[in-house]
N, C-alpha and C positions, 0 to 999 in steps of 0.2 A: 507425434506429437510437434506442436507449431513452436517455433522459435522466435522469440521477440528480441530485437536489437533495443536493450535498455540503456546503452554507453551515453545517449544525450538525454536520457529522461530527466525532468526537473521534480526533485521529491522533496516532500515537504512533511513535518511532522504533525501528528495529532495535536489539537489544541488541548486535549487531555493528558499529554505526556508529561511527565514530570522533569525537571530541569538538572536531574541530578546525575543524569546517564544513564540510567536503568528503565528497563521495560517498555521501550519505545518502539512504535513502529514508524516506517514512512510510507506514504502512497505518491503515486503519480498519475496524471491526467493526460499525460501526452500520447497515450496510445489507444487509437481509436477502436471502441467496443470491449476494452477489457481495463482492469484497474491493477497495476503492480503494485504488490508489497513486500515490503522487506524489513529487516531487522535495522534499526538506526545503528548498531554496535558492530554490525557485520556488513558494511555497506558494498565490500567486494563479493560477498556470498551471495547463496541465489534468492529469486523474488520468485514469489507466488504471483500467478497472474490468474486474476479471478473476473469471469465476463461481468460486465456492468450491472447487467440483471440481478447477479446473485451480490454482487457488493450493495446495491441499492437495497436490496430486502434484508441484507445483513444491517446495515445502516438504520433502517426503518425498525429494526427490532431492538437495536441497541437503544435507540431514542424512545420506544415503547416501554422501557424496561423488562 
């Protein structure tokens, strides 16, 4: 399994995240070829590292409903 150094990643929350601190995810676009995703309430916890093609398909599915 490949390891990614995410210590300097710039994270941002989804525009759909609520403002009360619950149910939020953050993503980063700093790692070529993958999209790291983490729980905004556990920023020191693990991150899922998803291939860009799979992330793009997921987002397209969300947009399509």
